[in-house]
VMD Tcl script that draws the C-alpha trace (Angstrom):
set ca {
  {-15.33 -17.11 -12.56}
  {-12.96 -18.84 -10.39}
  {-10.56 -17.06 -8.86}
  {-6.84 -17.10 -9.54}
  {-4.55 -18.93 -7.02}
  {-1.18 -17.31 -6.65}
  {0.63 -17.02 -9.69}
  {-1.20 -19.61 -11.25}
  {-1.58 -17.45 -14.04}
  {1.69 -16.79 -14.99}
  {2.72 -19.27 -17.83}
  {6.08 -21.13 -16.90}
  {7.39 -21.50 -20.20}
  {6.91 -17.99 -21.52}
  {7.56 -16.31 -18.46}
  {11.44 -17.94 -18.64}
  {11.49 -17.08 -22.25}
  {10.69 -13.64 -21.96}
  {12.81 -12.93 -19.08}
  {15.85 -14.32 -20.73}
  {15.44 -12.74 -23.95}
  {14.44 -9.21 -22.61}
  {17.31 -8.25 -20.60}
  {20.71 -9.36 -19.62}
  {20.48 -8.70 -15.83}
  {20.70 -10.94 -12.87}
  {17.08 -11.69 -11.35}
  {16.86 -12.16 -7.76}
  {14.73 -13.60 -5.35}
  {14.35 -12.75 -1.66}
  {12.66 -15.10 0.38}
  {10.30 -15.09 4.11}
  {13.58 -16.54 5.75}
  {15.68 -13.68 4.96}
  {17.85 -15.58 2.14}
  {18.71 -13.67 -1.59}
  {19.27 -16.04 -4.38}
  {20.62 -14.49 -7.26}
  {20.47 -15.87 -11.11}
  {17.91 -16.42 -13.11}
  {14.22 -17.51 -13.00}
  {13.43 -20.57 -15.04}
  {9.62 -21.08 -14.46}
  {6.94 -19.87 -12.72}
  {3.76 -22.15 -11.81}
  {0.70 -22.02 -9.37}
  {3.13 -23.76 -6.61}
  {5.88 -21.16 -6.85}
  {9.31 -20.74 -9.07}
  {12.08 -22.47 -10.30}
  {15.48 -20.07 -9.75}
  {18.83 -21.32 -10.87}
  {21.61 -20.07 -8.85}
  {25.28 -21.24 -9.72}
  {24.52 -24.91 -11.12}
  {21.46 -25.80 -9.15}
  {18.32 -25.13 -9.43}
  {15.87 -24.29 -6.48}
  {12.43 -24.60 -6.09}
  {10.60 -21.93 -4.10}
  {6.88 -21.73 -3.00}
  {4.78 -18.79 -3.48}
  {4.22 -18.45 -0.04}
  {8.42 -18.13 0.57}
  {8.49 -15.71 -1.84}
  {8.95 -11.97 -0.77}
  {10.42 -10.04 -3.59}
  {11.11 -11.04 -7.41}
  {13.83 -8.44 -8.80}
  {13.90 -8.42 -12.58}
  {17.23 -6.21 -12.27}
  {15.47 -3.12 -14.37}
  {15.42 0.43 -12.46}
  {12.58 2.95 -12.27}
  {13.62 5.73 -14.83}
  {14.33 9.46 -13.81}
  {11.88 11.86 -14.85}
  {12.52 13.01 -18.14}
  {14.04 17.17 -18.17}
  {11.17 17.93 -20.08}
  {8.82 16.74 -17.75}
  {8.61 19.30 -14.68}
  {5.15 18.80 -13.69}
  {2.58 15.59 -13.51}
  {-0.63 14.01 -12.47}
  {-1.14 10.82 -10.58}
  {-4.36 8.49 -10.76}
  {-5.13 6.58 -8.19}
  {-6.88 3.38 -8.22}
  {-9.48 2.11 -5.83}
  {-6.99 -0.16 -4.84}
  {-4.07 2.01 -4.38}
  {-2.14 1.52 -7.55}
  {-1.12 4.79 -8.84}
  {-0.07 6.13 -12.43}
  {2.11 9.37 -13.20}
  {0.76 10.86 -16.45}
  {1.72 14.55 -17.96}
  {-1.76 14.71 -19.00}
  {-5.37 13.08 -18.21}
  {-8.85 13.22 -19.68}
  {-12.05 11.65 -18.97}
  {-14.05 10.44 -22.33}
  {-17.35 9.16 -21.29}
  {-16.19 6.96 -18.39}
  {-12.90 5.99 -19.33}
  {-9.75 7.80 -18.18}
  {-7.36 8.50 -21.27}
  {-3.96 8.85 -19.82}
  {-0.61 10.35 -21.46}
  {1.83 8.39 -19.06}
  {5.44 9.52 -18.68}
  {8.19 8.05 -20.90}
  {10.99 5.31 -19.38}
  {14.24 4.29 -21.03}
  {14.81 5.44 -24.74}
  {13.39 3.00 -26.97}
  {11.10 1.34 -24.58}
  {7.45 1.87 -25.65}
  {5.08 2.87 -22.93}
  {2.52 0.64 -21.59}
  {-1.02 1.11 -22.17}
  {-3.13 1.52 -19.81}
  {-7.28 1.07 -19.72}
  {-8.63 2.95 -16.55}
  {-12.41 2.55 -16.37}
  {-13.74 5.50 -14.22}
  {-15.08 2.79 -11.82}
  {-11.85 1.80 -10.83}
  {-10.06 5.17 -10.26}
  {-10.16 6.88 -6.96}
  {-8.59 10.16 -7.36}
  {-7.03 11.95 -10.43}
  {-4.58 15.01 -9.13}
  {-2.65 17.63 -10.67}
  {0.73 18.74 -9.37}
  {1.37 15.60 -8.05}
  {5.50 16.47 -7.99}
  {4.54 19.26 -5.32}
  {5.25 18.10 -1.87}
  {2.78 20.71 -0.34}
  {0.43 20.13 -2.96}
  {0.24 16.30 -1.43}
  {0.03 17.55 1.99}
  {-3.19 19.90 1.37}
  {-4.34 17.25 -0.92}
  {-4.49 14.64 1.99}
  {-5.76 17.23 4.09}
  {-8.69 18.26 1.82}
  {-9.61 14.00 1.62}
  {-9.97 13.87 5.17}
  {-12.92 16.49 4.99}
  {-14.92 14.77 2.18}
  {-18.01 13.10 2.63}
  {-19.58 10.36 0.58}
  {-20.00 12.21 -2.94}
  {-17.57 12.94 -5.68}
  {-15.66 15.72 -5.64}
  {-14.35 18.39 -7.93}
  {-11.72 19.79 -6.91}
  {-9.91 23.40 -7.16}
  {-7.01 25.00 -5.95}
  {-6.77 28.68 -4.25}
  {-3.75 31.28 -4.85}
  {-2.76 30.04 -1.28}
  {-2.17 26.59 -2.49}
  {-5.00 24.93 -0.44}
  {-7.96 23.15 -2.22}
  {-11.71 23.78 -2.24}
  {-14.15 21.18 -3.37}
  {-17.98 20.76 -5.06}
  {-19.68 17.47 -4.08}
  {-21.88 15.66 -6.27}
  {-21.68 12.82 -9.00}
  {-19.42 12.84 -12.22}
  {-21.25 11.76 -14.58}
  {-19.04 11.40 -17.60}
  {-16.46 13.32 -19.41}
  {-16.52 14.72 -22.57}
  {-15.61 18.00 -24.48}
  {-17.46 21.64 -25.03}
  {-18.10 23.35 -28.70}
  {-14.43 24.48 -28.35}
  {-13.11 20.64 -27.82}
  {-12.03 21.72 -24.58}
  {-12.21 18.80 -21.97}
  {-15.15 18.79 -19.36}
  {-16.51 16.87 -16.64}
  {-20.23 16.52 -16.65}
  {-21.46 16.98 -13.01}
  {-24.74 16.79 -11.18}
  {-24.54 18.96 -7.88}
  {-25.75 17.57 -4.73}
  {-28.83 19.61 -5.54}
  {-29.39 17.48 -8.70}
  {-28.45 20.56 -11.23}
  {-26.28 19.42 -13.90}
  {-23.25 21.26 -15.32}
  {-20.34 21.27 -17.45}
  {-17.15 21.78 -15.50}
  {-14.11 22.75 -17.46}
  {-11.12 20.01 -16.33}
  {-8.59 22.82 -17.19}
  {-9.61 24.49 -14.17}
  {-9.50 21.59 -11.49}
  {-6.61 20.69 -9.62}
  {-8.38 17.35 -9.77}
  {-11.04 14.76 -9.23}
  {-12.10 12.38 -6.27}
  {-14.31 9.92 -6.57}
  {-16.51 8.08 -4.34}
  {-17.03 4.42 -5.44}
  {-18.91 1.41 -4.40}
  {-16.85 -1.47 -3.49}
  {-18.07 -4.68 -4.03}
  {-18.59 -7.56 -1.29}
  {-16.21 -9.24 -2.54}
  {-12.73 -8.61 -4.30}
  {-9.54 -10.32 -5.95}
  {-7.04 -11.28 -3.81}
  {-3.60 -9.41 -4.16}
  {-1.24 -11.32 -6.24}
  {1.77 -8.97 -5.85}
  {2.56 -5.20 -5.92}
  {4.31 -4.68 -9.22}
  {6.81 -1.65 -9.90}
  {7.63 -0.68 -13.77}
  {10.28 1.26 -15.15}
  {8.01 4.36 -15.65}
  {7.34 4.89 -12.06}
  {3.96 3.40 -11.93}
  {2.91 1.16 -8.81}
  {0.21 -1.56 -9.76}
  {-1.71 -3.85 -6.93}
  {-1.92 -6.77 -9.50}
  {-4.83 -9.59 -9.15}
  {-3.18 -11.38 -12.68}
  {-0.43 -11.35 -14.61}
  {-0.62 -13.00 -17.97}
  {2.84 -13.62 -20.20}
  {2.67 -14.03 -23.92}
  {5.01 -13.54 -27.08}
  {3.42 -10.11 -27.41}
  {3.69 -8.54 -24.11}
  {2.90 -8.67 -20.30}
  {-0.75 -8.14 -19.55}
  {-1.41 -7.30 -15.56}
  {-4.83 -6.72 -14.06}
  {-5.26 -4.60 -10.96}
  {-7.38 -5.58 -8.24}
  {-9.31 -2.87 -9.04}
  {-9.90 -4.23 -12.32}
  {-7.72 -1.85 -14.61}
  {-5.48 -3.56 -17.23}
  {-2.30 -2.44 -18.06}
  {-0.24 -4.06 -21.20}
  {3.45 -3.98 -21.52}
  {5.56 -4.89 -24.48}
  {7.89 -6.80 -22.40}
  {9.06 -8.32 -19.10}
  {12.10 -5.36 -19.70}
  {9.18 -2.73 -18.60}
  {8.91 -4.59 -15.34}
  {11.46 -3.58 -12.18}
  {10.07 -6.02 -9.40}
  {7.22 -8.35 -8.48}
  {6.72 -7.59 -4.45}
  {4.79 -10.75 -2.89}
  {4.90 -9.36 0.78}
  {1.81 -7.60 0.28}
  {0.32 -11.24 -0.17}
  {2.58 -13.17 2.65}
  {2.83 -10.36 5.19}
  {0.70 -7.78 6.74}
  {1.59 -5.18 9.07}
  {-0.37 -4.23 12.07}
  {0.20 -0.86 11.34}
  {-1.86 -1.13 7.87}
  {-4.73 -2.98 9.62}
  {-7.43 -1.38 11.31}
  {-7.98 -2.73 14.88}
  {-10.95 -2.60 17.07}
  {-9.51 -0.70 19.94}
  {-10.93 -0.74 23.80}
  {-10.05 2.27 25.55}
  {-10.73 3.34 28.98}
  {-13.12 6.73 29.26}
  {-11.26 9.01 31.22}
  {-11.88 12.02 33.40}
  {-11.96 15.52 31.64}
  {-8.62 16.58 33.62}
  {-6.56 13.52 32.38}
  {-7.84 14.12 28.67}
  {-6.61 17.23 28.98}
  {-3.19 16.56 30.26}
  {-3.12 13.50 27.94}
  {-4.56 14.26 24.50}
  {-2.64 11.58 22.54}
  {-4.26 9.44 20.68}
  {-4.15 5.75 22.51}
  {-3.18 3.92 19.10}
  {-0.31 5.05 17.27}
  {0.43 3.71 13.61}
  {4.58 4.11 12.35}
  {5.37 6.76 14.96}
  {6.45 7.21 18.85}
  {4.79 8.98 21.64}
  {6.83 11.83 20.49}
  {5.52 12.02 16.84}
  {9.01 11.05 15.77}
  {10.22 7.89 14.38}
  {9.61 4.61 16.40}
  {13.46 3.88 18.21}
  {14.10 1.03 20.43}
  {17.83 -0.05 21.72}
  {19.09 2.78 19.33}
  {17.43 1.31 16.18}
  {15.08 3.09 14.04}
  {12.07 1.07 12.48}
  {9.97 2.64 10.00}
  {6.89 0.26 10.70}
  {5.23 -0.62 13.89}
  {2.36 0.42 16.50}
  {2.78 2.28 19.87}
  {-0.30 1.62 22.27}
  {-1.15 3.13 25.39}
  {-1.57 1.70 28.75}
  {-5.25 -0.04 29.65}
  {-5.79 -0.51 26.10}
  {-6.47 -3.47 23.97}
  {-6.49 -3.61 20.18}
  {-8.23 -6.45 18.27}
  {-6.91 -7.51 15.10}
  {-8.83 -9.88 12.53}
  {-6.94 -12.35 11.15}
  {-9.50 -14.51 9.47}
  {-6.96 -17.85 9.98}
  {-5.05 -16.33 6.90}
  {-1.50 -16.32 8.98}
  {0.61 -18.75 10.64}
  {3.21 -16.61 12.50}
  {3.02 -12.86 14.52}
  {6.79 -11.66 14.50}
  {7.18 -8.24 16.28}
  {10.18 -6.29 18.73}
  {8.31 -5.50 21.91}
  {9.93 -2.51 24.01}
  {9.21 1.03 25.45}
  {10.13 3.87 22.77}
  {13.25 6.16 23.37}
  {11.29 8.90 21.95}
  {8.96 10.67 24.67}
  {9.42 7.87 27.32}
  {10.20 8.43 30.82}
  {13.23 6.06 32.00}
  {10.97 4.33 34.50}
  {8.28 3.45 32.26}
  {7.03 -0.22 32.45}
  {4.04 -1.80 31.43}
  {2.66 -5.59 30.75}
  {2.31 -6.76 27.46}
  {-0.25 -9.81 26.82}
  {-0.87 -11.03 23.39}
  {-3.93 -13.75 22.97}
  {-4.58 -15.96 20.14}
  {-8.68 -16.49 20.05}
  {-8.45 -16.08 24.09}
  {-5.15 -18.32 24.17}
  {-2.32 -16.09 25.92}
  {0.72 -16.62 23.54}
  {2.75 -14.00 25.60}
  {2.79 -12.14 28.68}
  {5.47 -10.25 29.99}
  {6.36 -6.89 31.91}
  {8.03 -4.22 29.62}
  {10.72 -2.00 30.93}
  {11.97 1.09 29.50}
  {15.26 0.44 30.83}
  {15.52 -3.09 29.54}
  {16.65 -4.34 26.00}
  {13.24 -4.90 23.65}
  {12.39 -8.33 23.18}
  {12.10 -10.27 19.73}
  {8.85 -11.98 19.47}
  {8.12 -15.05 16.95}
  {4.55 -16.47 17.69}
  {2.67 -18.95 16.23}
  {-1.03 -17.89 14.83}
  {-1.97 -20.57 12.58}
  {-5.73 -20.97 12.37}
  {-5.90 -17.91 14.63}
  {-9.19 -15.50 13.68}
  {-8.56 -12.99 15.98}
  {-5.24 -11.54 17.93}
  {-5.53 -9.30 20.75}
  {-2.57 -6.97 22.44}
  {-3.67 -6.29 25.87}
  {-1.54 -3.23 27.56}
  {-2.05 -2.68 31.28}
  {-0.19 0.08 33.39}
  {2.46 -0.66 35.26}
  {2.69 3.29 36.98}
  {0.15 6.06 36.07}
  {3.21 8.22 34.84}
  {2.68 9.09 30.99}
  {5.33 7.62 28.92}
  {4.69 3.94 29.35}
  {3.08 3.33 25.80}
  {4.35 0.13 24.65}
  {5.66 -0.16 20.58}
  {5.38 -3.49 19.21}
  {8.00 -2.59 15.91}
  {7.92 -4.07 12.70}
  {4.94 -6.18 14.00}
  {3.74 -8.05 11.35}
  {1.67 -11.25 10.67}
  {3.24 -13.84 7.97}
  {1.62 -16.67 5.85}
}
mol new
graphics top color blue
foreach p $ca { graphics top sphere $p radius 0.5 }
foreach p [lrange $ca 0 end-1] q [lrange $ca 1 end] { graphics top cylinder $p $q radius 0.2 }
display resetview
């Protein structure tokens, strides 16, 4: 089957009609150049969108789009919903549900209601597309414990239970299917690591985690869709028709909405922009003597945090995204020739850095030096825009200026852009 191109499956005429008919709010398009156009979305095709602002029609290429805002809002939780479950797919899509059951190899979910009078979407969630199903997802402490538990799991499915203290335990094995016992209570057909099969009560579970085999090739992410019901979908395809909107996620799940009034926004930044802190680089780190390891146990590569484990801060400005790299460390990122520009603000973070800290930063693209300069804590951070069109590998090299602690280099908002 031919892979869909960006926006190719969006029908221009049907999308325009649906958008204009289902809500009167103005639409916004935000571009990679930082421009924000307010008006109405007229048409969409494989090349981009046609957008009316004032008396003018503007054609915006798909590669230049960051966000299409349809003017709708995420609805607050209904007053009668005090707890909910979160279903996360293998592609990172998430659904909020008041209840879920597993029937055979299909998840059935009762999604949380949205604005009055707006029908709920219909979600088709095969078990093969689900990474986890967590109860009590509204509880921050439970989420933290869940995340900690995931860090200890192996390569098998998990039937998870909660302790009285709020921690999680699990049984490892294989979830075979779902069903019901003789009293019509939902069960999980489970096979333990030792091969023993049993029926486990779903009501006693705090959640389920699946170890899904992933295909070598997956569909490209078109955009990230947020709906008014509080769900977030990583989209491979969108089809607009008079009877509604059908969304197919990267993991292969489908969601059907009655109209675009159910959609808050389509975020294309996922396809056009990749933050280094969301990538997994190859790290080259020198081996330190045991004494130095004890003196400086900090990881050589930090994501979205500073050396002091606080928010990244440069020139008295906070940055939610970025990487912090130790001296004498090399980080290599595979770009696969997908991007044209590298952007970052480079400096030494104010949190945890010595006033005299300095380090040399060198950035290479397929062996070619794009930037090399000494970065000092007492100097203003430097904004970088580097061409990386056709580049397969981007290397960031940090060289120590002094043996003092605190000369980690921060690349705030470090990202590559198509």
